[in-house]
C-alpha positions as CSV (number, residue, x, y, z in Angstrom):
1,M,16.9,-13.4,22.3
2,S,14.1,-15.7,21.0
3,A,14.8,-19.4,20.3
4,P,12.9,-20.8,17.4
5,I,10.0,-23.2,17.7
6,L,10.3,-26.0,15.1
7,L,7.2,-26.7,13.1
8,T,7.0,-29.8,11.0
9,S,3.5,-31.2,11.4
10,L,1.0,-29.7,9.0
11,Q,-1.5,-30.0,11.8
12,N,0.2,-27.6,14.1
13,P,-2.3,-25.1,15.6
14,A,0.0,-22.2,14.8
15,L,0.1,-23.0,11.1
16,K,-3.7,-23.5,11.2
17,E,-4.2,-20.0,12.7
18,V,-2.1,-18.5,9.9
19,V,-4.2,-20.3,7.2
20,R,-7.4,-18.9,8.7
21,L,-6.0,-15.4,8.5
22,R,-6.5,-15.6,4.7
23,Q,-10.1,-14.8,5.5
24,R,-10.5,-11.1,5.9
25,S,-13.0,-11.4,8.6
26,H,-10.5,-13.5,10.7
27,R,-7.8,-10.8,10.0
28,D,-10.1,-8.1,11.1
29,D,-11.2,-9.9,14.3
30,N,-7.6,-10.4,15.3
31,D,-6.4,-7.0,13.9
32,L,-3.6,-8.9,12.1
33,L,-1.8,-8.3,8.8
34,I,0.1,-11.0,6.8
35,V,3.5,-9.8,5.4
36,E,5.2,-12.4,3.2
37,G,8.6,-12.0,1.4
38,Y,12.1,-10.7,2.1
39,R,11.6,-7.1,0.9
40,E,8.2,-6.8,2.5
41,V,9.3,-8.1,6.0
42,K,12.5,-6.0,5.7
43,R,10.5,-2.7,5.1
44,A,8.2,-3.5,7.9
45,L,11.2,-3.8,10.2
46,D,12.9,-0.8,8.8
47,N,9.9,1.3,9.4
48,E,9.3,0.1,13.0
49,V,6.2,-1.9,12.3
50,P,5.9,-4.4,15.1
51,I,6.6,-8.0,14.1
52,L,4.3,-10.2,16.3
53,R,5.4,-13.6,14.9
54,L,7.9,-14.6,12.2
55,F,7.7,-17.9,10.3
56,Y,10.7,-18.9,8.3
57,C,11.9,-21.7,6.2
58,P,15.7,-21.8,5.2
59,E,14.9,-24.4,2.5
60,L,12.9,-21.8,0.7
61,Y,15.2,-18.8,0.9
62,Q,15.7,-17.0,-2.6
63,G,19.0,-15.3,-1.6
64,K,21.6,-14.8,1.2
65,N,20.0,-11.9,3.1
66,E,17.1,-13.8,4.8
67,P,19.0,-14.9,7.8
68,T,19.7,-11.2,8.7
69,I,15.8,-10.8,9.0
70,V,15.5,-13.8,11.3
71,A,18.5,-12.5,13.4
72,R,16.9,-9.0,13.7
73,C,13.6,-10.5,14.9
74,A,15.3,-12.8,17.3
75,Q,17.3,-9.8,18.8
76,A,14.0,-8.1,19.3
77,G,12.5,-10.9,21.0
78,V,9.9,-11.8,18.2
79,P,8.5,-15.3,18.6
80,L,10.1,-17.4,15.9
81,Y,8.8,-20.5,14.1
82,Q,11.1,-22.5,11.9
83,C,9.1,-24.5,9.4
84,G,9.8,-27.4,7.0
85,A,9.1,-26.8,3.4
86,A,5.8,-28.4,3.4
87,A,4.7,-26.6,6.6
88,F,5.6,-23.2,5.2
89,Q,4.0,-23.8,1.8
90,K,0.8,-24.5,3.7
91,I,0.8,-21.0,5.2
92,A,2.3,-19.1,2.2
93,Y,0.2,-16.8,0.3
94,R,2.6,-17.0,-2.7
95,D,2.9,-19.6,-5.4
96,R,6.6,-19.3,-5.0
97,P,7.3,-18.5,-1.4
98,E,10.6,-16.9,-0.2
99,G,10.6,-18.5,3.2
100,L,9.7,-15.5,5.3
101,L,6.3,-14.6,6.7
102,A,5.4,-12.3,9.4
103,L,2.3,-11.3,11.3
104,C,2.0,-7.7,12.2
105,P,-0.8,-5.4,13.6
106,Q,-3.1,-3.9,11.0
107,L,-2.6,-0.4,9.9
108,H,-5.2,2.1,10.9
109,R,-4.7,5.8,10.2
110,T,-7.0,8.8,9.8
111,L,-6.4,12.2,8.1
112,A,-5.5,13.7,11.5
113,D,-2.6,11.2,11.8
114,L,-0.9,12.5,8.6
115,K,2.2,14.7,8.9
116,L,2.4,17.1,6.1
117,S,5.5,18.7,4.6
118,E,5.9,22.4,3.9
119,K,4.6,21.9,0.3
120,P,2.3,18.7,0.7
121,F,2.0,16.2,-2.2
122,L,-0.8,13.7,-1.7
123,V,-2.2,10.9,-3.8
124,I,-6.0,10.2,-3.2
125,G,-7.8,7.1,-4.5
126,E,-11.6,6.8,-4.4
127,H,-13.3,3.5,-4.5
128,I,-10.2,1.5,-5.7
129,E,-11.3,-2.0,-6.3
130,K,-8.2,-4.1,-6.8
131,P,-5.5,-4.7,-4.2
132,G,-2.9,-4.9,-7.1
133,N,-3.8,-1.3,-8.2
134,L,-3.6,0.1,-4.7
135,G,-0.3,-1.7,-4.3
136,T,1.1,-0.2,-7.5
137,M,-0.1,3.3,-6.5
138,L,1.8,2.8,-3.2
139,R,5.0,1.9,-5.1
140,T,4.7,4.9,-7.2
141,S,3.9,7.1,-4.4
142,D,7.0,5.9,-2.5
143,A,9.2,6.3,-5.5
144,A,8.0,9.9,-6.1
145,G,8.3,11.0,-2.5
146,A,4.6,11.6,-1.8
147,D,3.7,12.6,1.7
148,A,0.8,10.1,1.9
149,L,-1.9,8.2,0.1
150,V,-5.5,8.7,1.2
151,V,-8.1,5.8,0.4
152,C,-11.5,7.4,0.1
153,D,-14.6,5.2,0.6
154,R,-12.5,2.0,0.2
155,C,-13.7,-1.0,-1.8
156,T,-10.5,-3.1,-1.1
157,D,-8.9,-3.8,2.2
158,I,-5.7,-1.9,2.7
159,N,-4.5,-4.7,5.0
160,N,-5.0,-7.4,2.3
161,P,-1.9,-9.4,1.8
162,N,-2.0,-8.7,-1.9
163,V,-1.8,-5.0,-1.2
164,V,1.5,-5.7,0.8
165,R,2.7,-7.9,-2.0
166,A,1.9,-5.5,-4.9
167,S,3.4,-2.6,-3.0
168,I,6.5,-4.6,-2.3
169,G,6.3,-3.5,1.3
170,T,5.8,0.2,0.5
171,L,2.6,0.0,2.5
172,F,5.0,0.5,5.3
173,T,6.9,3.5,3.7
174,V,4.0,5.6,2.6
175,P,1.6,6.7,5.3
176,V,-1.8,5.5,4.2
177,A,-5.1,7.1,5.7
178,E,-8.7,6.1,5.2
179,A,-11.4,8.7,5.1
180,S,-14.8,9.6,3.4
181,T,-14.9,11.8,0.4
182,P,-16.6,14.7,2.2
183,D,-14.2,14.6,5.1
184,T,-11.2,14.5,2.6
185,L,-12.5,17.5,0.7
186,A,-12.9,19.5,3.9
187,W,-9.5,18.5,5.2
188,L,-7.8,19.5,1.9
189,K,-9.4,22.9,2.0
190,A,-8.5,23.4,5.7
191,N,-4.8,22.6,4.9
192,G,-4.7,24.8,1.7
193,I,-4.1,21.8,-0.6
194,V,-5.3,22.0,-4.3
195,S,-7.2,18.9,-5.4
196,V,-6.5,17.9,-9.1
197,A,-8.9,15.2,-10.3
198,A,-8.3,13.1,-13.4
199,S,-11.3,12.5,-15.7
200,P,-11.6,11.4,-19.4
201,H,-14.3,14.1,-19.6
202,A,-12.1,17.1,-18.6
203,T,-10.8,19.5,-21.2
204,K,-7.6,20.7,-19.5
205,P,-4.6,18.6,-20.1
206,Y,-2.8,17.3,-17.0
207,T,0.4,19.3,-17.9
208,A,-1.4,22.6,-17.8
209,V,-1.9,22.8,-14.1
210,D,0.7,24.1,-11.6
211,L,1.6,21.0,-9.5
212,T,4.4,22.7,-7.6
213,Q,1.9,24.1,-5.1
214,P,0.5,22.0,-2.3
215,V,-1.4,19.4,-4.3
216,A,-3.5,16.2,-4.1
217,I,-3.7,14.0,-7.2
218,V,-7.1,12.3,-7.2
219,V,-8.0,9.2,-9.3
220,G,-11.2,7.1,-9.2
221,A,-12.5,3.6,-9.5
222,E,-11.3,1.4,-12.3
223,Q,-14.8,1.0,-13.7
224,F,-16.8,4.1,-13.0
225,G,-14.3,6.8,-12.3
226,L,-14.6,9.6,-9.7
227,S,-17.9,10.3,-8.0
228,D,-19.9,13.4,-8.6
229,A,-18.7,14.7,-5.3
230,W,-15.1,14.9,-6.5
231,M,-16.1,16.1,-10.0
232,D,-18.1,19.0,-8.5
233,A,-15.8,20.0,-5.7
234,A,-12.2,19.4,-7.2
235,D,-10.2,22.6,-7.7
236,E,-9.0,21.3,-11.1
237,L,-10.3,18.7,-13.5
238,V,-7.6,17.3,-15.9
239,R,-7.4,14.6,-18.6
240,I,-4.8,12.4,-19.8
241,P,-4.7,12.4,-23.7
242,M,-6.0,9.2,-25.3
243,F,-5.4,8.6,-29.0
244,G,-6.5,5.0,-29.3
245,Q,-9.8,3.1,-29.1
246,A,-9.6,2.7,-25.3
247,D,-11.3,5.5,-23.5
248,S,-9.5,5.3,-20.2
249,L,-6.4,4.0,-18.5
250,N,-5.9,1.5,-15.6
251,V,-6.2,3.6,-12.5
252,A,-2.8,2.8,-11.4
253,A,-1.3,3.7,-14.7
254,A,-3.2,7.1,-14.7
255,A,-2.0,7.7,-11.2
256,T,1.6,7.0,-12.2
257,I,1.4,9.5,-15.1
258,L,0.0,12.2,-12.9
259,I,2.3,11.6,-9.9
260,Y,5.4,11.8,-12.2
261,E,4.2,15.1,-13.7
262,V,4.3,16.4,-10.2
263,V,7.9,15.1,-9.9
264,R,8.8,16.7,-13.3
265,Q,7.5,20.1,-12.4
266,R,8.9,20.1,-8.9
267,H,12.3,18.8,-10.0
268,P,12.8,20.1,-13.5
269,A,16.5,19.5,-13.5
270,G,16.0,15.8,-12.9
């Protein structure tokens, strides 16, 4: 069982190293992921994501359950760093830190790593630009029981701390793979998965497609939508009705509507 190292000086090298990890280049060079918050760290532990280091501050705990996280990490032999409030606030990514911050290995999955159910249900996002939208898509995918989320031709870093935060740790519950659009299209066809792509230019409403079959919901970048490659190759093009002056929805909102249409069709009795 690990004994904690006390950190009070703001000049401590361990603290400075965590601060440097705010830079993507430094995170990538060290293959590290920042996980901050009780639910986020708990979901990492619950899904057997290795915790390499844990920084904690009892003064900043928001509830009564944080000590159980520290105890689990101590039992597993994770190096522990107990911080004073000022020291923890120096490394915290959040404006209102909860007193728990872990360093984990970055997540790297390919399409070949994904394990599909008998009737696969996938969510695919192409050129997703904002970490918050990717995190929201992960939360929805987790809630709906999707097999995986595939990031095509990424614009945002899936290991960005803001993705962890926006997903509330569901980055660790939903398998996330990265791939190019051509590779993803070929993989879907090889596995008999129908691709249903959302576009405001489509004529078929999203409710008119059979989503009980093996299916992948495909949504595109916030600004430009899906690429021509997806528009040309998708098995189905569907639209979400728009009755106001806005011509499109936020990508995470559009994904949520489509994902829950899959749920509605597959679980009609609720």
